[in-house]
C-alpha positions in Angstrom: 0.0 0.0 0.0 1.3 3.5 -0.8 0.8 6.8 0.9 1.1 10.4 -0.2 3.1 12.9 1.9 2.0 16.5 1.4 3.2 19.8 2.8 0.4 22.3 2.2 0.0 26.0 1.9 1.7 26.4 -1.5 0.0 28.0 -4.5 0.2 26.0 -7.7 0.7 27.5 -11.1 0.8 26.1 -14.6 -0.9 23.9 -17.2 -2.3 20.5 -16.5 -3.9 18.2 -19.1 -6.9 16.2 -18.2 -6.7 12.4 -18.6 -9.3 10.4 -20.6 -12.7 9.8 -19.0 -12.4 7.0 -16.4 -16.0 6.2 -16.6 -16.0 5.9 -20.4 -13.0 3.6 -20.4 -14.7 0.5 -19.0 -17.8 0.5 -21.1 -15.8 1.2 -24.3 -13.4 -1.6 -23.4 -16.3 -3.9 -22.7 -17.8 -3.0 -26.1 -14.8 -4.5 -27.8 -16.2 -7.9 -27.0 -19.0 -7.2 -29.5 -16.7 -7.6 -32.5 -14.1 -10.0 -33.6 -12.3 -7.2 -35.6 -9.3 -5.2 -34.2 -10.0 -2.0 -32.2 -7.6 0.9 -31.5 -8.5 3.1 -28.5 -6.8 6.4 -27.6 -6.8 8.5 -24.5 -7.4 5.6 -22.2 -6.4 6.7 -18.6 -3.6 4.9 -17.0 -5.4 4.2 -13.7 -5.8 1.2 -11.5 -9.4 0.5 -12.3 -8.7 0.4 -16.0 -5.7 -1.8 -15.5 -7.9 -4.3 -13.6 -10.5 -4.2 -16.4 -7.8 -4.8 -19.0 -6.6 -7.8 -17.0 -10.2 -9.1 -17.0 -10.4 -8.9 -20.8 -7.1 -10.7 -21.0 -8.3 -13.4 -18.7 -11.2 -14.0 -21.0 -8.8 -14.5 -23.9 -8.5 -11.0 -25.4 -5.3 -9.5 -26.7 -4.6 -6.0 -25.3 -1.4 -4.3 -26.3 0.0 -0.8 -25.9 0.6 0.9 -29.2 2.3 4.2 -28.4 -0.4 6.5 -26.9 -3.2 4.1 -27.8 -4.2 0.5 -27.1 -4.7 -2.2 -29.7 -7.3 -4.7 -28.8 -8.6 -7.9 -30.3 -11.3 -10.1 -28.7 -11.4 -12.6 -31.6 -10.0 -15.4 -29.4 -12.3 -14.8 -26.5 -14.1 -18.1 -25.7 -15.1 -17.7 -22.0 -18.1 -16.0 -20.6 -16.9 -16.4 -17.0 -15.0 -13.3 -15.8 -12.3 -13.8 -13.3 -13.8 -13.7 -9.9 -10.8 -12.2 -8.1 -10.5 -9.4 -10.6 -14.3 -8.7 -10.8 -14.5 -8.3 -7.0 -12.0 -5.4 -7.2 -14.0 -3.0 -9.3 -17.6 -2.0 -9.8 -17.1 -1.7 -13.5 -16.9 -5.5 -13.9 -20.8 -5.4 -14.1 -20.3 -4.0 -17.6 -19.2 -7.4 -18.9 -22.8 -8.7 -18.5 -24.3 -7.1 -21.6 -21.6 -7.8 -24.2 -20.9 -11.4 -23.0 -24.6 -12.2 -23.0 -24.9 -10.8 -26.5 -21.9 -12.7 -27.7 -22.3 -16.1 -26.0 -25.9 -16.2 -24.9 -24.8 -16.7 -21.3 -22.6 -15.1 -18.6 -21.6 -16.1 -15.1 -20.9 -12.7 -13.5 -19.2 -12.6 -10.0 -20.5 -10.0 -7.5 -18.8 -6.7 -8.3 -16.5 -4.7 -6.1 -15.9 -0.9 -6.0 -16.1 1.9 -3.5 -17.9 1.4 -0.2 -20.2 4.4 -0.3 -23.5 2.6 0.5 -25.8 0.1 -1.2 -25.4 0.1 -5.0 -28.2 -2.0 -6.4 -27.9 -4.0 -9.6 -31.6 -4.6 -10.0 -31.9 -2.1 -12.9 -29.2 -3.9 -14.8 -30.9 -7.3 -14.4 -34.4 -6.1 -15.1 -33.3 -4.4 -18.3 -31.5 -7.6 -19.5 -34.6 -9.7 -18.6 -36.7 -7.4 -20.8 -34.3 -8.2 -23.7 -35.0 -11.9 -23.1 -32.4 -13.0 -20.5 -33.1 -15.3 -17.6 -31.4 -14.3 -14.3 -30.3 -16.6 -11.5 -28.7 -15.2 -8.3 -26.2 -17.6 -6.8 -23.7 -17.6 -3.9 -21.0 -16.4 -6.3 -22.9 -13.8 -8.4 -25.4 -13.8 -11.3 -26.0 -16.3 -14.0 -27.7 -14.9 -17.1 -28.8 -16.8 -20.2 -30.7 -16.0 -23.4 -31.3 -18.1 -26.5 -31.7 -14.9 -28.5 -31.8 -11.3 -27.3 -34.8 -9.4 -28.7 -35.4 -5.7 -28.8 -37.9 -4.3 -26.2 -39.3 -1.1 -24.9 -37.6 -0.5 -21.5 -38.2 2.1 -18.9 -35.3 2.1 -16.4 -36.5 2.4 -12.8 -33.6 4.7 -12.1 -31.3 6.8 -14.3 -28.4 4.5 -13.7 -25.3 5.1 -15.8 -23.9 1.5 -15.8 -27.4 0.0 -16.2 -27.9 2.2 -19.3 -24.6 1.2 -20.6 -25.2 -2.5 -20.0 -28.5 -2.3 -21.8 -26.9 -0.5 -24.8 -24.2 -3.2 -24.9 -26.8 -6.0 -25.0 -29.2 -4.2 -27.4 -26.9 -3.3 -30.3 -26.8 -6.9 -31.5 -30.3 -7.8 -30.4 -32.9 -8.7 -32.9 -35.3 -5.8 -33.6 -35.5 -2.3 -32.0 -34.9 -1.4 -28.4 -36.2 1.8 -26.8 -34.5 2.8 -23.5 -36.5 5.4 -21.6 -35.2 7.2 -18.6 -31.7 6.5 -19.9 -28.6 8.1 -18.4 -26.9 10.6 -20.7 -23.6 11.5 -19.1 -20.6 12.2 -21.3 -19.3 8.7 -20.8 -22.6 7.2 -22.0 -22.3 9.4 -25.0 -18.8 8.2 -25.6 -19.9 4.6 -25.5 -22.8 5.3 -28.0 -20.5 7.2 -30.4 -17.9 4.5 -30.3 -20.5 1.8 -31.1 -21.9 3.9 -33.9 -18.4 4.2 -35.3 -18.4 0.4 -35.4 -21.7 0.2 -37.3 -24.3 0.2 -34.5 -27.5 2.2 -35.0 -28.3 4.4 -32.1 -30.5 7.5 -32.2 -31.0 10.0 -29.3 -27.4 10.1 -28.1 -27.1 12.7 -25.3 -30.8 12.4 -24.4 -32.9 10.3 -22.0 -34.5 8.3 -24.8 -32.3 6.0 -26.8 -33.5 4.1 -29.8 -31.3 1.2 -30.9 -31.9 -0.8 -34.0 -30.1 -4.1 -33.7 -27.5 -5.1 -36.2 -26.1 -8.6 -37.0 -22.4 -7.6 -36.5 -20.0 -4.8 -35.7 -16.8 -4.0 -37.5 -13.4 -2.8 -36.1 -12.3 0.7 -35.9 -10.6 3.5 -33.9 -11.9 5.8 -31.2 -10.5 8.4 -28.8 -12.1 8.9 -25.4 -13.2 12.4 -24.3 -11.6 14.2 -21.3 -12.6 13.2 -17.8 -15.1 15.8 -16.6 -14.9 14.7 -13.0 -11.1 15.2 -13.0 -11.7 18.6 -14.6 -14.1 19.6 -11.8 -11.7 18.3 -9.2 -8.9 20.5 -10.6 -11.1 23.5 -10.7 -11.9 22.9 -7.1 -8.3 22.5 -6.2 -7.2 25.7 -7.9 -10.0 27.7 -6.2 -9.5 26.3 -2.7 -5.7 26.8 -2.8 -5.8 30.2 -4.4 -3.8 28.8 -7.4 -3.8 29.7 -11.1 -4.3 26.7 -13.3 -4.9 26.3 -17.0 -6.8 23.0 -17.5 -6.0 21.9 -21.0 -8.3 20.2 -23.6 -11.0 19.6 -21.0 -14.1 20.3 -23.1 -15.6 23.3 -21.2 -19.1 22.6 -22.6 -19.4 19.7 -20.2 -19.3 22.1 -17.2 -22.4 24.3 -17.4 -23.9 22.9 -14.2 -20.5 22.7 -12.5 -20.1 26.5 -13.1 -23.5 27.2 -11.6 -22.9 25.1 -8.4 -19.3 26.3 -8.0 -20.5 29.9 -8.4 -22.4 29.4 -5.1 -19.0 29.2 -3.5 -17.6 32.2 -5.3 -15.6 30.3 -7.9 -15.1 31.9 -11.2 -13.2 30.8 -14.3 -12.8 31.7 -18.0 -12.8 29.6 -21.1 -10.1 29.9 -23.8 -10.6 27.7 -26.8 -10.8 24.2 -25.2 -9.2 25.1 -21.9 -10.5 26.3 -18.6 -8.4 29.0 -16.8 -8.9 29.4 -13.1 -7.4 32.7 -11.8 -5.3 32.9 -8.7 -6.3 34.4 -5.4 -10.1 34.1 -5.7 -12.1 35.5 -2.8 -14.3 32.6 -2.0 -17.6 33.6 -0.5 -20.9 31.7 -0.4 -23.6 33.3 -2.5 -26.8 33.3 -0.5 -30.1 32.5 -2.2 -32.6 35.3 -2.6 -33.9 36.5 0.8 -30.5 35.6 2.4 -31.5 32.0 2.6 -28.7 29.4 3.0 -27.9 27.9 -0.4 -27.2 24.3 -1.2 -25.1 22.3 -3.6 -26.8 19.0 -4.5 -26.2 16.3 -7.1 -28.5 15.0 -9.8 -28.3 12.8 -13.0 -26.8 14.5 -16.0 -27.0 17.3 -16.9 -27.2 17.9 -13.1 -24.2 18.3 -10.8 -22.2 15.1 -10.7 -22.4 13.0 -7.5 -18.6 12.4 -7.8 -17.9 16.1 -7.3 -19.9 16.5 -4.1 -16.8 15.6 -1.9 -14.7 18.2 -3.9 -17.4 20.9 -3.4 -17.6 20.1 0.3 -13.8 20.7 0.7 -13.9 23.9 -1.3 -16.8 25.1 0.9 -14.5 24.9 4.0 -12.5 27.7 2.4 -15.4 29.9 1.5 -16.8 32.6 3.8 -20.4 31.7 4.8 -22.6 28.7 5.3 -23.9 26.2 2.7 -25.8 22.9 2.7 -24.2 20.0 0.8 -26.8 17.4 -0.1 -25.6 14.1 -1.5 -28.7 12.3 -2.6 -27.4 9.0 -4.1 -25.1 7.2 -1.7 -25.7 7.0 2.1 -22.1 6.6 3.1 -20.3 9.1 0.8 -20.2 11.9 3.4 -18.7 9.9 6.2 -15.3 11.1 5.3 -16.1 14.6 6.8 -14.8 13.4 10.1 -11.3 13.6 8.6 -11.9 17.2 7.6 -13.2 18.0 11.0 -10.0 16.5 12.4 -8.1 19.0 10.1 -10.1 21.9 11.6 -13.1 22.2 9.3 -16.4 23.3 10.8 -19.0 20.9 9.4 -22.2 19.6 10.9 -23.1 16.2 9.5 -26.9 16.3 9.7 -27.5 12.8 8.4 -25.9 10.4 5.9 -26.9 12.6 3.0 -26.6 16.2 4.3 -23.8 18.3 5.8 -23.7 22.0 6.6 -20.3 23.6 6.1 -19.4 26.9 7.8 -16.4 28.6 6.4 -13.7 29.7 6.1 -11.7 27.3 8.3 -8.0 27.1 8.7 -7.0 23.5 8.0 -4.0 21.8 9.6 -2.1 18.8 8.3 -3.1 15.4 9.7 -2.5 11.7 9.2 -5.4 10.5 7.1 -6.7 7.5 5.2 -8.4 7.6 1.8 -11.8 5.7 2.0 -12.6 5.8 -1.7 -11.6 7.5 -5.0 -13.5 10.8 -4.7 -13.2 11.3 -0.9 -9.5 10.5 -1.4 -9.1 13.3 -3.9 -11.1 15.7 -1.6 -8.7 14.9 1.2 -5.7 15.5 -1.1 -7.1 19.0 -1.9 -7.6 19.7 1.8 -4.0 18.6 2.5 -2.7 20.9 -0.2 -4.7 23.8 1.4 -3.6 22.9 5.0 -0.9 24.3 7.1 1.8 21.7 7.7 2.4 18.1 6.8 -0.3 15.6 5.9 -0.1 11.9 5.2 -2.8 10.2 3.1 -2.7 6.5 3.4 -4.3 4.0 1.1 -3.3 6.3 -1.8 -4.1 3.4 -4.2 -7.7 4.4 -3.8 -7.0 7.8 -5.4 -4.9 6.0 -8.1 -8.0 4.1 -9.1 -9.5 7.3 -10.6 -6.7 9.9 -11.1 -3.7 9.1 -13.3 -0.3 9.8 -11.7 -1.9 12.5 -9.6 1.2 13.0 -7.4 3.6 13.5 -10.4 1.2 15.8 -12.2 0.6 18.0 -9.2 4.3 18.1 -8.3 4.9 19.4 -11.9 2.8 22.5 -11.2 4.3 23.3 -7.8 2.8 21.0 -5.2 5.0 19.7 -2.4 3.9 16.0 -2.7 5.7 12.7 -2.8 4.8 9.1 -2.7 6.1 6.3 -0.4 
């Protein structure tokens, strides 16, 4: 296990390029199982969760090779529909093998997935959608067994706007017989990346970027090339880091159009930035101050499905709020354990009232002091890293591999723009 050692209080300055979208990498990699033709993928982030997913593909029989800044993938030799149990239990994204393996082999034995411990994360929406396409589902001690003689298109209304359930349904439907309508579909940038990748291979998908997808099944997909878009969660994290630490950062090639709601929510903390071409520029020395609602009511930052504020940025917004003058309510609606990391921030000197598992009131600004901390999950880990960079003195963040699961070489990239950070 690794740890990060940070001496805070330094302003950062410079350019930082955003990695490829973590949450697009897994579904796009899973989609390579739908064709026996070679695929070339660019801008795949070099993070732990992706490495594990690649090993799962290799364990199934796929060939995955580095080709410069891209990956060359062939799944022609895949003959197994049983993902490796040990690997599957390490990441939540292992669920995304259900749709393509079912479409390819008519069966899949899927182990229970792993992932962040941030509360119950139900899989019912996945299973119900695959049942609607014709699959039978059996829950066993080891996981889920799914089988289908032939997948057939159906009209499906997802009972929640689940990203991975939408992606699994898409992956199963593109080779199904007939037409599939997915209503209440998620439409995040990574769902759009998956759809655009599949279309480039010959899939027929209408409604990309909306909550209604129409998929006309095809008999086969061809090979091709695709480049993932930038990780909008990493971009939002870096904006938060710059603002909280008073730093000036140019976030390069980050597709600013993805950040309309992030701008609205961050503005409630006084954060401003400008857009120059495809970059976001955060100015140094911002005076962070909570913007009250009309009538001097305490405002809130809350998450919602796309195009709402992303749940993965709630921990980042909470840390930034500790550096803003005023009081604000942070409302995390999706996961009942995500806010429990605030006890570490309180230990550092933050003034936070945890009202219940979903709501916290932050009163700022607070002077933070370095502490010995542990990263509980990817996003809380990044939030603690931002707090440590703002704090006075030395902090140690243990279990840094949690942060590595979602942020590519974050210590090296932050050190390059002036952070006092090293790994042991």
